N, CA, C and O atoms as a GROMACS GRO file, in nm:
protein
  364
    1MET      N    1  -3.569   2.044   0.915
    1MET     CA    2  -3.599   2.081   1.052
    1MET      C    3  -3.488   2.168   1.111
    1MET      O    4  -3.517   2.266   1.181
    2LYS      N    5  -3.362   2.134   1.083
    2LYS     CA    6  -3.251   2.212   1.138
    2LYS      C    7  -3.260   2.359   1.099
    2LYS      O    8  -3.231   2.447   1.179
    3HIS      N    9  -3.302   2.384   0.974
    3HIS     CA   10  -3.313   2.521   0.925
    3HIS      C   11  -3.414   2.599   1.010
    3HIS      O   12  -3.388   2.713   1.049
    4ASP      N   13  -3.528   2.537   1.038
    4ASP     CA   14  -3.630   2.602   1.120
    4ASP      C   15  -3.580   2.625   1.262
    4ASP      O   16  -3.608   2.728   1.322
    5ILE      N   17  -3.506   2.529   1.316
    5ILE     CA   18  -3.450   2.543   1.451
    5ILE      C   19  -3.355   2.661   1.453
    5ILE      O   20  -3.362   2.746   1.542
    6GLY      N   21  -3.266   2.668   1.355
    6GLY     CA   22  -3.169   2.777   1.347
    6GLY      C   23  -3.236   2.913   1.336
    6GLY      O   24  -3.192   3.009   1.400
    7LEU      N   25  -3.341   2.922   1.256
    7LEU     CA   26  -3.414   3.048   1.242
    7LEU      C   27  -3.480   3.089   1.373
    7LEU      O   28  -3.476   3.206   1.412
    8ALA      N   29  -3.541   2.993   1.442
    8ALA     CA   30  -3.607   3.023   1.569
    8ALA      C   31  -3.506   3.068   1.673
    8ALA      O   32  -3.531   3.163   1.748
    9VAL      N   33  -3.392   3.002   1.678
    9VAL     CA   34  -3.287   3.038   1.774
    9VAL      C   35  -3.231   3.176   1.741
    9VAL      O   36  -3.214   3.259   1.831
   10ARG      N   37  -3.204   3.202   1.614
   10ARG     CA   38  -3.153   3.332   1.573
   10ARG      C   39  -3.252   3.443   1.611
   10ARG      O   40  -3.212   3.548   1.660
   11ARG      N   41  -3.379   3.419   1.587
   11ARG     CA   42  -3.482   3.518   1.620
   11ARG      C   43  -3.486   3.543   1.771
   11ARG      O   44  -3.495   3.658   1.815
   12PHE      N   45  -3.480   3.435   1.851
   12PHE     CA   46  -3.481   3.449   1.996
   12PHE      C   47  -3.361   3.530   2.044
   12PHE      O   48  -3.376   3.620   2.127
   13ILE      N   49  -3.243   3.498   1.993
   13ILE     CA   50  -3.122   3.570   2.034
   13ILE      C   51  -3.131   3.716   1.993
   13ILE      O   52  -3.097   3.805   2.071
   14SER      N   53  -3.176   3.742   1.872
   14SER     CA   54  -3.188   3.880   1.824
   14SER      C   55  -3.284   3.961   1.910
   14SER      O   56  -3.256   4.075   1.946
   15GLU      N   57  -3.398   3.900   1.943
   15GLU     CA   58  -3.500   3.973   2.018
   15GLU      C   59  -3.466   3.990   2.165
   15GLU      O   60  -3.513   4.085   2.229
   16ASN      N   61  -3.386   3.899   2.220
   16ASN     CA   62  -3.363   3.900   2.364
   16ASN      C   63  -3.223   3.944   2.408
   16ASN      O   64  -3.205   3.983   2.524
   17PHE      N   65  -3.126   3.937   2.319
   17PHE     CA   66  -2.989   3.964   2.362
   17PHE      C   67  -2.917   4.073   2.282
   17PHE      O   68  -2.816   4.127   2.327
   18LEU      N   69  -2.968   4.106   2.164
   18LEU     CA   70  -2.904   4.208   2.083
   18LEU      C   71  -2.981   4.338   2.096
   18LEU      O   72  -3.104   4.339   2.087
   19PHE      N   73  -2.911   4.445   2.118
   19PHE     CA   74  -2.976   4.573   2.139
   19PHE      C   75  -2.975   4.659   2.012
   19PHE      O   76  -3.010   4.777   2.016
   20ARG      N   77  -2.936   4.598   1.904
   20ARG     CA   78  -2.941   4.666   1.775
   20ARG      C   79  -2.990   4.563   1.673
   20ARG      O   80  -2.988   4.443   1.701
   21ASP      N   81  -3.032   4.608   1.561
   21ASP     CA   82  -3.093   4.521   1.462
   21ASP      C   83  -2.988   4.459   1.370
   21ASP      O   84  -2.985   4.486   1.250
   22ASP      N   85  -2.901   4.375   1.427
   22ASP     CA   86  -2.799   4.309   1.344
   22ASP      C   87  -2.791   4.160   1.373
   22ASP      O   88  -2.682   4.101   1.374
   23GLY      N   89  -2.906   4.099   1.397
   23GLY     CA   90  -2.910   3.955   1.422
   23GLY      C   91  -2.853   3.873   1.308
   23GLY      O   92  -2.800   3.764   1.330
   24ASP      N   93  -2.864   3.925   1.186
   24ASP     CA   94  -2.809   3.854   1.071
   24ASP      C   95  -2.657   3.857   1.069
   24ASP      O   96  -2.594   3.781   0.996
   25ALA      N   97  -2.597   3.947   1.149
   25ALA     CA   98  -2.451   3.957   1.153
   25ALA      C   99  -2.388   3.841   1.230
   25ALA      O  100  -2.268   3.817   1.219
   26ILE      N  101  -2.467   3.769   1.307
   26ILE     CA  102  -2.416   3.654   1.382
   26ILE      C  103  -2.401   3.537   1.285
   26ILE      O  104  -2.498   3.499   1.219
   27THR      N  105  -2.282   3.480   1.277
   27THR     CA  106  -2.264   3.363   1.191
   27THR      C  107  -2.315   3.239   1.264
   27THR      O  108  -2.331   3.240   1.386
   28HIS      N  109  -2.339   3.135   1.190
   28HIS     CA  110  -2.389   3.010   1.250
   28HIS      C  111  -2.289   2.948   1.346
   28HIS      O  112  -2.328   2.877   1.438
   29ASP      N  113  -2.160   2.973   1.324
   29ASP     CA  114  -2.057   2.911   1.407
   29ASP      C  115  -1.997   3.005   1.510
   29ASP      O  116  -1.908   2.964   1.586
   30GLN      N  117  -2.041   3.128   1.515
   30GLN     CA  118  -1.986   3.227   1.608
   30GLN      C  119  -2.018   3.188   1.753
   30GLN      O  120  -2.132   3.152   1.784
   31SER      N  121  -1.918   3.195   1.840
   31SER     CA  122  -1.938   3.166   1.981
   31SER      C  123  -2.021   3.279   2.043
   31SER      O  124  -1.978   3.394   2.045
   32LEU      N  125  -2.137   3.244   2.094
   32LEU     CA  126  -2.223   3.343   2.156
   32LEU      C  127  -2.164   3.394   2.287
   32LEU      O  128  -2.183   3.510   2.324
   33LEU      N  129  -2.093   3.307   2.357
   33LEU     CA  130  -2.029   3.346   2.483
   33LEU      C  131  -1.907   3.434   2.458
   33LEU      O  132  -1.893   3.539   2.520
   34ASP      N  133  -1.820   3.392   2.368
   34ASP     CA  134  -1.699   3.469   2.339
   34ASP      C  135  -1.731   3.606   2.281
   34ASP      O  136  -1.658   3.703   2.305
   35ALA      N  137  -1.839   3.615   2.204
   35ALA     CA  138  -1.878   3.742   2.144
   35ALA      C  139  -1.950   3.832   2.244
   35ALA      O  140  -1.981   3.947   2.214
   36GLY      N  141  -1.977   3.779   2.364
   36GLY     CA  142  -2.045   3.858   2.465
   36GLY      C  143  -2.194   3.877   2.437
   36GLY      O  144  -2.258   3.966   2.493
   37ILE      N  145  -2.249   3.792   2.352
   37ILE     CA  146  -2.391   3.803   2.318
   37ILE      C  147  -2.476   3.748   2.432
   37ILE      O  148  -2.579   3.806   2.468
   38ILE      N  149  -2.434   3.635   2.488
   38ILE     CA  150  -2.503   3.581   2.605
   38ILE      C  151  -2.402   3.553   2.714
   38ILE      O  152  -2.283   3.533   2.688
   39ASP      N  153  -2.451   3.553   2.838
   39ASP     CA  154  -2.369   3.518   2.953
   39ASP      C  155  -2.434   3.398   3.021
   39ASP      O  156  -2.523   3.335   2.964
   40SER      N  157  -2.391   3.365   3.141
   40SER     CA  158  -2.444   3.246   3.208
   40SER      C  159  -2.594   3.257   3.233
   40SER      O  160  -2.666   3.157   3.222
   41THR      N  161  -2.642   3.375   3.266
   41THR     CA  162  -2.785   3.394   3.284
   41THR      C  163  -2.857   3.380   3.150
   41THR      O  164  -2.966   3.324   3.143
   42GLY      N  165  -2.796   3.430   3.045
   42GLY     CA  166  -2.852   3.417   2.911
   42GLY      C  167  -2.863   3.272   2.868
   42GLY      O  168  -2.957   3.234   2.799
   43VAL      N  169  -2.765   3.191   2.908
   43VAL     CA  170  -2.771   3.048   2.875
   43VAL      C  171  -2.894   2.986   2.939
   43VAL      O  172  -2.962   2.904   2.876
   44LEU      N  173  -2.924   3.023   3.062
   44LEU     CA  174  -3.044   2.970   3.129
   44LEU      C  175  -3.171   3.015   3.058
   44LEU      O  176  -3.265   2.937   3.044
   45GLU      N  177  -3.174   3.139   3.013
   45GLU     CA  178  -3.289   3.188   2.936
   45GLU      C  179  -3.302   3.111   2.804
   45GLU      O  180  -3.412   3.074   2.763
   46LEU      N  181  -3.189   3.086   2.740
   46LEU     CA  182  -3.187   3.010   2.616
   46LEU      C  183  -3.240   2.869   2.640
   46LEU      O  184  -3.319   2.818   2.560
   47VAL      N  185  -3.196   2.806   2.747
   47VAL     CA  186  -3.241   2.670   2.780
   47VAL      C  187  -3.392   2.668   2.800
   47VAL      O  188  -3.460   2.578   2.750
   48CYS      N  189  -3.445   2.766   2.873
   48CYS     CA  190  -3.591   2.774   2.893
   48CYS      C  191  -3.664   2.788   2.760
   48CYS      O  192  -3.766   2.724   2.736
   49PHE      N  193  -3.608   2.873   2.672
   49PHE     CA  194  -3.666   2.890   2.539
   49PHE      C  195  -3.667   2.757   2.462
   49PHE      O  196  -3.769   2.720   2.403
   50LEU      N  197  -3.555   2.686   2.463
   50LEU     CA  198  -3.545   2.560   2.389
   50LEU      C  199  -3.643   2.458   2.445
   50LEU      O  200  -3.711   2.388   2.368
   51GLU      N  201  -3.651   2.448   2.576
   51GLU     CA  202  -3.740   2.349   2.637
   51GLU      C  203  -3.887   2.380   2.604
   51GLU      O  204  -3.964   2.289   2.573
   52THR      N  205  -3.923   2.505   2.610
   52THR     CA  206  -4.061   2.546   2.583
   52THR      C  207  -4.095   2.535   2.434
   52THR      O  208  -4.200   2.482   2.397
   53THR      N  209  -4.007   2.585   2.351
   53THR     CA  210  -4.035   2.591   2.207
   53THR      C  211  -4.033   2.454   2.141
   53THR      O  212  -4.117   2.424   2.057
   54PHE      N  213  -3.936   2.372   2.179
   54PHE     CA  214  -3.918   2.244   2.111
   54PHE      C  215  -3.961   2.124   2.194
   54PHE      O  216  -3.944   2.010   2.152
   55ASP      N  217  -4.019   2.151   2.312
   55ASP     CA  218  -4.069   2.045   2.400
   55ASP      C  219  -3.962   1.939   2.427
   55ASP      O  220  -3.984   1.819   2.412
   56ILE      N  221  -3.845   1.988   2.468
   56ILE     CA  222  -3.735   1.899   2.505
   56ILE      C  223  -3.697   1.929   2.649
   56ILE      O  224  -3.737   2.031   2.705
   57GLU      N  225  -3.619   1.840   2.708
   57GLU     CA  226  -3.566   1.863   2.842
   57GLU      C  227  -3.414   1.866   2.832
   57GLU      O  228  -3.351   1.770   2.791
   58VAL      N  229  -3.356   1.979   2.871
   58VAL     CA  230  -3.211   1.994   2.870
   58VAL      C  231  -3.159   1.953   3.007
   58VAL      O  232  -3.189   2.017   3.108
   59GLN      N  233  -3.081   1.846   3.009
   59GLN     CA  234  -3.024   1.798   3.134
   59GLN      C  235  -2.907   1.887   3.176
   59GLN      O  236  -2.843   1.950   3.092
   60ASP      N  237  -2.880   1.891   3.306
   60ASP     CA  238  -2.769   1.972   3.356
   60ASP      C  239  -2.637   1.938   3.288
   60ASP      O  240  -2.558   2.026   3.254
   61ASP      N  241  -2.613   1.807   3.268
   61ASP     CA  242  -2.486   1.766   3.208
   61ASP      C  243  -2.480   1.792   3.058
   61ASP      O  244  -2.376   1.767   2.995
   62GLU      N  245  -2.589   1.841   2.999
   62GLU     CA  246  -2.592   1.876   2.858
   62GLU      C  247  -2.570   2.026   2.834
   62GLU      O  248  -2.559   2.070   2.720
   63MET      N  249  -2.565   2.103   2.942
   63MET     CA  250  -2.543   2.247   2.930
   63MET      C  251  -2.394   2.275   2.911
   63MET      O  252  -2.326   2.324   3.001
   64LEU      N  253  -2.348   2.242   2.793
   64LEU     CA  254  -2.207   2.254   2.757
   64LEU      C  255  -2.192   2.343   2.634
   64LEU      O  256  -2.285   2.354   2.554
   65PRO      N  257  -2.076   2.407   2.620
   65PRO     CA  258  -2.054   2.488   2.500
   65PRO      C  259  -2.072   2.408   2.371
   65PRO      O  260  -2.117   2.463   2.270
   66GLU      N  261  -2.039   2.281   2.372
   66GLU     CA  262  -2.056   2.198   2.252
   66GLU      C  263  -2.202   2.195   2.207
   66GLU      O  264  -2.230   2.174   2.089
   67ASN      N  265  -2.294   2.216   2.301
   67ASN     CA  266  -2.436   2.211   2.269
   67ASN      C  267  -2.501   2.349   2.255
   67ASN      O  268  -2.601   2.363   2.184
   68LEU      N  269  -2.447   2.450   2.323
   68LEU     CA  270  -2.521   2.575   2.337
   68LEU      C  271  -2.443   2.702   2.304
   68LEU      O  272  -2.491   2.811   2.335
   69ASP      N  273  -2.327   2.692   2.241
   69ASP     CA  274  -2.245   2.812   2.224
   69ASP      C  275  -2.250   2.876   2.086
   69ASP      O  276  -2.187   2.979   2.064
   70SER      N  277  -2.324   2.818   1.993
   70SER     CA  278  -2.340   2.879   1.862
   70SER      C  279  -2.475   2.837   1.806
   70SER      O  280  -2.536   2.740   1.853
   71ILE      N  281  -2.521   2.908   1.708
   71ILE     CA  282  -2.650   2.873   1.647
   71ILE      C  283  -2.642   2.733   1.586
   71ILE      O  284  -2.738   2.656   1.597
   72ARG      N  285  -2.532   2.701   1.522
   72ARG     CA  286  -2.517   2.567   1.463
   72ARG      C  287  -2.517   2.459   1.571
   72ARG      O  288  -2.581   2.356   1.555
   73ALA      N  289  -2.444   2.482   1.680
   73ALA     CA  290  -2.438   2.384   1.789
   73ALA      C  291  -2.576   2.364   1.852
   73ALA      O  292  -2.617   2.251   1.880
   74ILE      N  293  -2.646   2.474   1.873
   74ILE     CA  294  -2.780   2.466   1.932
   74ILE      C  295  -2.875   2.390   1.839
   74ILE      O  296  -2.950   2.304   1.884
   75SER      N  297  -2.871   2.422   1.711
   75SER     CA  298  -2.957   2.354   1.613
   75SER      C  299  -2.930   2.205   1.610
   75SER      O  300  -3.023   2.124   1.609
   76SER      N  301  -2.804   2.168   1.608
   76SER     CA  302  -2.767   2.026   1.606
   76SER      C  303  -2.811   1.956   1.735
   76SER      O  304  -2.862   1.844   1.731
   77TYR      N  305  -2.790   2.022   1.846
   77TYR     CA  306  -2.829   1.966   1.976
   77TYR      C  307  -2.980   1.942   1.980
   77TYR      O  308  -3.024   1.832   2.015
   78VAL      N  309  -3.059   2.042   1.945
   78VAL     CA  310  -3.204   2.028   1.948
   78VAL      C  311  -3.247   1.919   1.850
   78VAL      O  312  -3.335   1.838   1.882
   79ASP      N  313  -3.189   1.915   1.733
   79ASP     CA  314  -3.221   1.812   1.634
   79ASP      C  315  -3.194   1.673   1.691
   79ASP      O  316  -3.275   1.582   1.673
   80ARG      N  317  -3.080   1.656   1.759
   80ARG     CA  318  -3.048   1.526   1.820
   80ARG      C  319  -3.150   1.489   1.927
   80ARG      O  320  -3.193   1.374   1.936
   81LYS      N  321  -3.189   1.587   2.008
   81LYS     CA  322  -3.288   1.561   2.114
   81LYS      C  323  -3.422   1.518   2.052
   81LYS      O  324  -3.486   1.425   2.100
   82LEU      N  325  -3.463   1.586   1.946
   82LEU     CA  326  -3.589   1.553   1.881
   82LEU      C  327  -3.583   1.416   1.816
   82LEU      O  328  -3.680   1.340   1.821
   83GLU      N  329  -3.470   1.384   1.754
   83GLU     CA  330  -3.453   1.253   1.691
   83GLU      C  331  -3.455   1.142   1.795
   83GLU      O  332  -3.516   1.037   1.773
   84SER      N  333  -3.389   1.163   1.908
   84SER     CA  334  -3.387   1.059   2.012
   84SER      C  335  -3.526   1.038   2.069
   84SER      O  336  -3.562   0.926   2.106
   85ARG      N  337  -3.606   1.144   2.077
   85ARG     CA  338  -3.743   1.130   2.125
   85ARG      C  339  -3.825   1.048   2.026
   85ARG      O  340  -3.907   0.966   2.066
   86LYS      N  341  -3.803   1.070   1.896
   86LYS     CA  342  -3.874   0.991   1.794
   86LYS      C  343  -3.841   0.843   1.807
   86LYS      O  344  -3.928   0.758   1.796
   87VAL      N  345  -3.713   0.814   1.830
   87VAL     CA  346  -3.668   0.674   1.845
   87VAL      C  347  -3.732   0.612   1.969
   87VAL      O  348  -3.778   0.498   1.964
   88GLU      N  349  -3.736   0.688   2.078
   88GLU     CA  350  -3.797   0.637   2.202
   88GLU      C  351  -3.946   0.610   2.183
   88GLU      O  352  -3.997   0.509   2.232
   89LEU      N  353  -4.015   0.698   2.113
   89LEU     CA  354  -4.158   0.681   2.091
   89LEU      C  355  -4.187   0.564   1.998
   89LEU      O  356  -4.290   0.498   2.010
   90ALA      N  357  -4.096   0.538   1.905
   90ALA     CA  358  -4.114   0.430   1.809
   90ALA      C  359  -4.086   0.294   1.871
   90ALA      O  360  -4.134   0.192   1.822
   91ALA      N  361  -4.010   0.292   1.979
   91ALA     CA  362  -3.973   0.164   2.042
   91ALA      C  363  -4.085   0.103   2.122
   91ALA      O  364  -4.068  -0.004   2.180
   0.00000   0.00000   0.00000
């Protein structure tokens, strides 16, 4: 699942924030903010994408670089949200 999440996030970033065709040049651990790929408005767009695509709710206190600043961090965050939803539904 993480692989699919990472691919979807990479595709979204490439299509919405990169003005040249080098989405593959972004490493999984590269800081999207430090690289100037996204800014604060871009983070909000990313959050909307994640909520819509993966049917999750991103809480205000979860909008942290640890969760949203790299493709790997985003993939792990979404995976955790999906896993916690599975646990809640199973309970």
